KERO-289763 format. One record per residue (C-alpha): residue number from 1; z, y, x. Coordinates in Angstrom, 1 decimal. Example, Ala and Ser with C-alpha at 12.3 -4.5 7.8 and 13.67 -1.06 7.14 Angstrom:
# residues 2
<n->1; up->7.8; north->-4.5; east->12.3>
<n->2; up->7.1; north->-1.1; east->13.7>
***
This chain:
# residues 298
<n->1; up->-13.9; north->-16.1; east->-6.4>
<n->2; up->-16.1; north->-15.0; east->-3.4>
<n->3; up->-16.5; north->-11.4; east->-2.5>
<n->4; up->-20.0; north->-9.9; east->-2.8>
<n->5; up->-22.1; north->-10.2; east->0.4>
<n->6; up->-19.6; north->-12.9; east->1.6>
<n->7; up->-17.4; north->-10.4; east->3.6>
<n->8; up->-13.6; north->-10.4; east->3.4>
<n->9; up->-11.8; north->-7.2; east->2.7>
<n->10; up->-10.6; north->-6.7; east->6.3>
<n->11; up->-14.1; north->-7.4; east->7.6>
<n->12; up->-15.5; north->-4.6; east->5.3>
<n->13; up->-12.8; north->-2.3; east->6.4>
<n->14; up->-13.2; north->-3.1; east->10.1>
<n->15; up->-16.9; north->-2.6; east->10.0>
<n->16; up->-16.5; north->0.8; east->8.4>
<n->17; up->-13.6; north->1.7; east->10.8>
<n->18; up->-15.9; north->0.9; east->13.8>
<n->19; up->-18.6; north->3.2; east->12.4>
<n->20; up->-16.1; north->6.0; east->12.0>
<n->21; up->-14.6; north->5.5; east->15.4>
<n->22; up->-18.0; north->5.8; east->17.0>
<n->23; up->-19.1; north->8.8; east->14.8>
<n->24; up->-16.0; north->10.9; east->14.8>
<n->25; up->-13.8; north->9.6; east->17.5>
<n->26; up->-10.2; north->10.8; east->17.4>
<n->27; up->-10.8; north->13.7; east->15.0>
<n->28; up->-11.4; north->11.6; east->12.0>
<n->29; up->-8.1; north->11.2; east->10.2>
<n->30; up->-7.4; north->11.2; east->7.3>
<n->31; up->-10.5; north->9.2; east->6.4>
<n->32; up->-12.8; north->11.2; east->4.1>
<n->33; up->-13.1; north->8.2; east->1.7>
<n->34; up->-15.1; north->10.0; east->-0.9>
<n->35; up->-17.8; north->11.1; east->1.5>
<n->36; up->-17.8; north->7.7; east->3.2>
<n->37; up->-18.4; north->5.7; east->0.1>
<n->38; up->-21.1; north->8.1; east->-1.2>
<n->39; up->-23.0; north->8.0; east->2.1>
<n->40; up->-22.6; north->4.3; east->2.8>
<n->41; up->-23.7; north->3.3; east->-0.7>
<n->42; up->-26.7; north->5.6; east->-0.7>
<n->43; up->-27.8; north->4.3; east->2.7>
<n->44; up->-27.4; north->0.6; east->2.1>
<n->45; up->-28.0; north->0.3; east->-1.7>
<n->46; up->-30.2; north->3.4; east->-2.6>
<n->47; up->-31.1; north->1.8; east->-6.0>
<n->48; up->-27.4; north->1.1; east->-6.9>
<n->49; up->-25.2; north->3.7; east->-5.2>
<n->50; up->-21.9; north->5.4; east->-6.0>
<n->51; up->-23.1; north->8.5; east->-7.8>
<n->52; up->-19.9; north->10.4; east->-7.7>
<n->53; up->-16.1; north->10.5; east->-7.7>
<n->54; up->-14.4; north->12.1; east->-10.7>
<n->55; up->-10.9; north->12.9; east->-11.8>
<n->56; up->-10.2; north->12.2; east->-15.5>
<n->57; up->-7.1; north->11.5; east->-17.7>
<n->58; up->-6.7; north->7.7; east->-17.7>
<n->59; up->-4.0; north->6.4; east->-20.0>
<n->60; up->-2.6; north->3.2; east->-18.6>
<n->61; up->-5.0; north->3.1; east->-15.6>
<n->62; up->-4.9; north->4.4; east->-12.1>
<n->63; up->-8.6; north->4.2; east->-11.5>
<n->64; up->-11.9; north->2.7; east->-12.6>
<n->65; up->-15.3; north->1.7; east->-11.3>
<n->66; up->-17.9; north->2.0; east->-14.1>
<n->67; up->-21.7; north->1.4; east->-14.1>
<n->68; up->-24.1; north->4.2; east->-15.0>
<n->69; up->-27.2; north->2.6; east->-16.3>
<n->70; up->-29.3; north->5.6; east->-17.0>
<n->71; up->-31.5; north->7.6; east->-14.6>
<n->72; up->-30.3; north->7.6; east->-11.9>
<n->73; up->-28.7; north->4.1; east->-11.9>
<n->74; up->-25.5; north->3.6; east->-10.0>
<n->75; up->-21.7; north->3.7; east->-10.2>
<n->76; up->-19.0; north->6.2; east->-10.9>
<n->77; up->-15.5; north->6.1; east->-9.4>
<n->78; up->-12.8; north->7.6; east->-11.7>
<n->79; up->-9.3; north->8.6; east->-10.7>
<n->80; up->-6.3; north->9.4; east->-12.9>
<n->81; up->-5.8; north->13.1; east->-13.2>
<n->82; up->-2.0; north->12.7; east->-13.0>
<n->83; up->-2.1; north->11.1; east->-9.5>
<n->84; up->-0.9; north->13.0; east->-6.4>
<n->85; up->-3.2; north->13.4; east->-3.5>
<n->86; up->-2.0; north->10.4; east->-1.5>
<n->87; up->-2.2; north->8.2; east->-4.6>
<n->88; up->-5.6; north->9.5; east->-5.5>
<n->89; up->-7.0; north->8.7; east->-2.0>
<n->90; up->-5.6; north->5.2; east->-2.1>
<n->91; up->-7.2; north->4.7; east->-5.6>
<n->92; up->-10.6; north->6.0; east->-4.4>
<n->93; up->-10.4; north->3.5; east->-1.5>
<n->94; up->-9.4; north->0.7; east->-3.8>
<n->95; up->-12.3; north->1.4; east->-6.2>
<n->96; up->-14.6; north->1.7; east->-3.2>
<n->97; up->-13.5; north->-1.8; east->-2.3>
<n->98; up->-14.4; north->-3.0; east->-5.7>
<n->99; up->-17.8; north->-1.5; east->-5.3>
<n->100; up->-18.5; north->-3.1; east->-2.0>
<n->101; up->-17.1; north->-6.6; east->-2.8>
<n->102; up->-17.1; north->-7.1; east->-6.6>
<n->103; up->-19.6; north->-4.9; east->-8.4>
<n->104; up->-21.9; north->-8.0; east->-9.1>
<n->105; up->-18.9; north->-9.9; east->-10.4>
<n->106; up->-17.6; north->-7.3; east->-12.9>
<n->107; up->-18.1; north->-7.2; east->-16.7>
<n->108; up->-20.8; north->-4.9; east->-18.1>
<n->109; up->-18.4; north->-2.0; east->-18.6>
<n->110; up->-16.9; north->-2.1; east->-15.0>
<n->111; up->-13.3; north->-2.5; east->-14.1>
<n->112; up->-10.3; north->-0.6; east->-15.3>
<n->113; up->-7.4; north->-2.8; east->-14.2>
<n->114; up->-7.5; north->-4.6; east->-17.5>
<n->115; up->-10.6; north->-6.7; east->-17.3>
<n->116; up->-10.8; north->-8.9; east->-20.4>
<n->117; up->-13.9; north->-10.8; east->-19.3>
<n->118; up->-12.3; north->-12.2; east->-16.2>
<n->119; up->-9.5; north->-14.8; east->-16.0>
<n->120; up->-6.0; north->-13.6; east->-15.0>
<n->121; up->-6.4; north->-15.5; east->-11.7>
<n->122; up->-9.7; north->-13.7; east->-10.9>
<n->123; up->-8.1; north->-10.3; east->-11.7>
<n->124; up->-5.3; north->-11.0; east->-9.3>
<n->125; up->-7.8; north->-12.0; east->-6.5>
<n->126; up->-10.0; north->-9.0; east->-6.8>
<n->127; up->-7.1; north->-6.5; east->-7.1>
<n->128; up->-5.5; north->-7.9; east->-4.0>
<n->129; up->-8.8; north->-7.7; east->-2.1>
<n->130; up->-9.3; north->-4.1; east->-3.1>
<n->131; up->-5.8; north->-3.2; east->-2.1>
<n->132; up->-6.2; north->-5.0; east->1.3>
<n->133; up->-9.5; north->-3.1; east->1.9>
<n->134; up->-7.9; north->0.3; east->1.0>
<n->135; up->-4.9; north->-0.2; east->3.3>
<n->136; up->-7.0; north->-1.5; east->6.1>
<n->137; up->-9.5; north->1.3; east->5.9>
<n->138; up->-7.1; north->4.2; east->5.4>
<n->139; up->-4.5; north->2.9; east->7.9>
<n->140; up->-6.3; north->0.9; east->10.6>
<n->141; up->-3.8; north->-1.2; east->12.6>
<n->142; up->-5.4; north->-0.5; east->16.0>
<n->143; up->-4.7; north->3.3; east->15.5>
<n->144; up->-1.3; north->2.7; east->14.0>
<n->145; up->-0.2; north->0.6; east->17.0>
<n->146; up->-1.3; north->3.5; east->19.3>
<n->147; up->0.7; north->6.0; east->17.3>
<n->148; up->3.7; north->3.7; east->16.7>
<n->149; up->4.4; north->0.8; east->19.1>
<n->150; up->5.3; north->-2.5; east->17.4>
<n->151; up->8.6; north->-2.5; east->19.2>
<n->152; up->9.5; north->1.1; east->18.3>
<n->153; up->12.3; north->2.0; east->15.9>
<n->154; up->10.9; north->4.9; east->13.8>
<n->155; up->12.8; north->7.5; east->11.9>
<n->156; up->11.7; north->8.8; east->8.5>
<n->157; up->10.3; north->11.7; east->10.3>
<n->158; up->8.1; north->9.4; east->12.4>
<n->159; up->6.9; north->7.5; east->9.4>
<n->160; up->6.3; north->10.7; east->7.4>
<n->161; up->4.2; north->12.1; east->10.3>
<n->162; up->2.0; north->8.9; east->10.2>
<n->163; up->1.7; north->9.1; east->6.4>
<n->164; up->0.4; north->12.7; east->6.9>
<n->165; up->-2.0; north->11.6; east->9.6>
<n->166; up->-3.6; north->9.1; east->7.2>
<n->167; up->-3.2; north->11.1; east->4.0>
<n->168; up->-1.3; north->8.3; east->2.2>
<n->169; up->2.1; north->8.1; east->0.5>
<n->170; up->5.2; north->7.3; east->2.6>
<n->171; up->5.7; north->4.0; east->0.7>
<n->172; up->2.1; north->2.9; east->1.5>
<n->173; up->2.7; north->3.8; east->5.2>
<n->174; up->5.9; north->1.9; east->5.3>
<n->175; up->4.4; north->-1.2; east->3.9>
<n->176; up->1.5; north->-1.1; east->6.4>
<n->177; up->4.0; north->-0.6; east->9.2>
<n->178; up->5.9; north->-3.7; east->8.1>
<n->179; up->2.8; north->-5.7; east->8.6>
<n->180; up->2.8; north->-5.4; east->12.4>
<n->181; up->6.2; north->-4.2; east->13.5>
<n->182; up->8.2; north->-6.6; east->15.7>
<n->183; up->11.5; north->-5.1; east->14.5>
<n->184; up->13.7; north->-6.4; east->11.7>
<n->185; up->13.1; north->-4.0; east->8.9>
<n->186; up->13.2; north->-4.1; east->5.1>
<n->187; up->11.8; north->-1.7; east->2.5>
<n->188; up->13.7; north->-1.5; east->-0.8>
<n->189; up->12.6; north->0.4; east->-3.8>
<n->190; up->15.3; north->1.0; east->-6.4>
<n->191; up->16.1; north->2.9; east->-9.6>
<n->192; up->19.5; north->3.5; east->-11.2>
<n->193; up->21.2; north->1.6; east->-8.3>
<n->194; up->19.2; north->-1.6; east->-9.0>
<n->195; up->16.5; north->-3.2; east->-6.8>
<n->196; up->13.0; north->-2.9; east->-8.3>
<n->197; up->11.2; north->-4.6; east->-5.5>
<n->198; up->11.5; north->-5.2; east->-1.7>
<n->199; up->9.5; north->-6.4; east->1.3>
<n->200; up->10.6; north->-7.5; east->4.7>
<n->201; up->8.9; north->-7.6; east->8.1>
<n->202; up->8.2; north->-11.0; east->9.5>
<n->203; up->11.1; north->-10.7; east->11.9>
<n->204; up->13.5; north->-9.7; east->9.2>
<n->205; up->12.4; north->-12.4; east->6.9>
<n->206; up->12.8; north->-15.1; east->9.6>
<n->207; up->16.5; north->-14.2; east->9.8>
<n->208; up->17.0; north->-14.3; east->6.0>
<n->209; up->17.0; north->-10.6; east->5.4>
<n->210; up->15.2; north->-10.1; east->2.1>
<n->211; up->16.0; north->-9.5; east->-1.6>
<n->212; up->15.0; north->-12.0; east->-4.3>
<n->213; up->13.6; north->-9.8; east->-7.0>
<n->214; up->13.0; north->-12.6; east->-9.5>
<n->215; up->15.7; north->-13.3; east->-12.0>
<n->216; up->18.5; north->-10.8; east->-13.0>
<n->217; up->18.3; north->-7.3; east->-11.4>
<n->218; up->20.2; north->-7.0; east->-8.2>
<n->219; up->22.6; north->-4.1; east->-8.0>
<n->220; up->22.8; north->-1.9; east->-4.8>
<n->221; up->26.2; north->-1.5; east->-3.2>
<n->222; up->28.0; north->1.7; east->-4.3>
<n->223; up->28.6; north->2.5; east->-0.6>
<n->224; up->24.9; north->2.6; east->0.2>
<n->225; up->23.1; north->5.9; east->0.6>
<n->226; up->20.5; north->4.7; east->-2.0>
<n->227; up->23.3; north->4.6; east->-4.6>
<n->228; up->24.6; north->8.1; east->-3.7>
<n->229; up->22.1; north->11.0; east->-4.3>
<n->230; up->24.7; north->13.4; east->-3.0>
<n->231; up->24.1; north->11.9; east->0.5>
<n->232; up->20.3; north->12.7; east->0.4>
<n->233; up->20.3; north->14.8; east->3.6>
<n->234; up->22.4; north->12.2; east->5.5>
<n->235; up->20.2; north->9.4; east->4.2>
<n->236; up->17.1; north->11.0; east->5.6>
<n->237; up->18.7; north->11.3; east->9.1>
<n->238; up->20.0; north->7.7; east->8.9>
<n->239; up->23.4; north->6.2; east->8.1>
<n->240; up->25.0; north->3.3; east->9.9>
<n->241; up->26.7; north->0.8; east->7.6>
<n->242; up->29.2; north->-1.9; east->8.4>
<n->243; up->28.6; north->-5.5; east->7.3>
<n->244; up->28.8; north->-6.1; east->3.6>
<n->245; up->27.0; north->-3.0; east->2.3>
<n->246; up->23.4; north->-4.3; east->2.5>
<n->247; up->23.7; north->-7.6; east->4.4>
<n->248; up->26.5; north->-9.4; east->6.3>
<n->249; up->25.8; north->-7.4; east->9.4>
<n->250; up->25.5; north->-3.8; east->10.4>
<n->251; up->22.5; north->-1.9; east->9.0>
<n->252; up->21.0; north->1.5; east->9.6>
<n->253; up->19.7; north->3.0; east->6.4>
<n->254; up->17.1; north->5.7; east->5.9>
<n->255; up->16.6; north->6.7; east->2.2>
<n->256; up->14.4; north->9.2; east->0.3>
<n->257; up->15.8; north->10.1; east->-3.1>
<n->258; up->13.3; north->12.8; east->-4.2>
<n->259; up->10.4; north->10.6; east->-5.3>
<n->260; up->8.1; north->10.3; east->-8.2>
<n->261; up->9.3; north->8.3; east->-11.3>
<n->262; up->12.9; north->8.7; east->-10.1>
<n->263; up->12.4; north->5.9; east->-7.6>
<n->264; up->14.5; north->5.7; east->-4.4>
<n->265; up->12.8; north->4.4; east->-1.3>
<n->266; up->14.9; north->2.9; east->1.5>
<n->267; up->14.1; north->1.5; east->4.9>
<n->268; up->16.7; north->-0.7; east->6.4>
<n->269; up->16.7; north->-1.2; east->10.2>
<n->270; up->18.5; north->-4.1; east->11.7>
<n->271; up->19.4; north->-5.1; east->15.3>
<n->272; up->17.7; north->-8.1; east->17.0>
<n->273; up->18.8; north->-11.5; east->15.8>
<n->274; up->17.8; north->-15.2; east->16.3>
<n->275; up->15.3; north->-16.4; east->13.6>
<n->276; up->16.6; north->-19.1; east->11.3>
<n->277; up->13.8; north->-19.4; east->8.7>
<n->278; up->10.2; north->-20.4; east->8.8>
<n->279; up->7.8; north->-17.5; east->8.2>
<n->280; up->7.4; north->-16.4; east->4.6>
<n->281; up->9.1; north->-19.3; east->2.9>
<n->282; up->8.8; north->-19.3; east->-0.9>
<n->283; up->12.3; north->-18.0; east->-1.2>
<n->284; up->10.9; north->-14.4; east->-1.2>
<n->285; up->8.4; north->-13.5; east->-4.0>
<n->286; up->5.3; north->-11.7; east->-2.9>
<n->287; up->5.9; north->-8.8; east->-5.4>
<n->288; up->2.5; north->-9.6; east->-6.7>
<n->289; up->1.7; north->-8.5; east->-3.2>
<n->290; up->2.9; north->-5.4; east->-1.5>
<n->291; up->0.2; north->-3.0; east->-2.5>
<n->292; up->-0.1; north->-4.3; east->-6.0>
<n->293; up->3.5; north->-3.4; east->-6.4>
<n->294; up->2.8; north->-0.1; east->-4.8>
<n->295; up->0.2; north->0.5; east->-7.5>
<n->296; up->3.1; north->1.1; east->-9.9>
<n->297; up->4.5; north->3.7; east->-7.5>
<n->298; up->2.1; north->5.3; east->-5.2>
***
């Protein structure tokens, strides 16, 4: 399935990022995504713009892009009323991506995450494209690299500060950081001491540091901070574990227990090691891609 106008998600995001960089320079974060999509759509497609962004109760959906075929003609972005601000911003950016890339490909009633008129493969493609667009626009890598060097070893405080800069959830920020960091690091999202999903940086994956989340649920070691809510304060500051707790080597763990939906978010930092796997072998599932998994959490 080709995106509308033939542009890839990162190309759309990069073009808009360049406009914002020129127009607002440094004082432009977090991205005002609502104003941006309203202004861009009215300027480029005045006969078919985004007419507004609304918050409504959406049972089973995080957001929607629906056509308005009256007078005026255009589109409406809808966000779930139960979402927090970081989640809402990502959802608006996600739906903006659908507008820019997919509006001519959608069924007559728009898109709500359950699109009966498209094949399952097509749904997966356009959802991944919209997530890629949202992450790239809200957290542009050129700015992230300036704020946090690829070789740096960030604390939770460092990552939280960046999440605040971009107006996104801590999990979304961590996933974006894992895209470019040169360090070996792994994010693990768990519940009731079992791994729900995980993602590793390229450097970590090349040394075999990842969790297979297909098959039976994987338990978390009882000595880990993620399995011990009583250690919440220590987990935020960082705990050094010996081999055998997370992997067969020492690991520095940073964990946040107080999260929505009772999820526990953990970042594992590892020391340098010699790669022994090819990049992204099929031994690690893509978690229906990082930000699609995040859609169940953000």
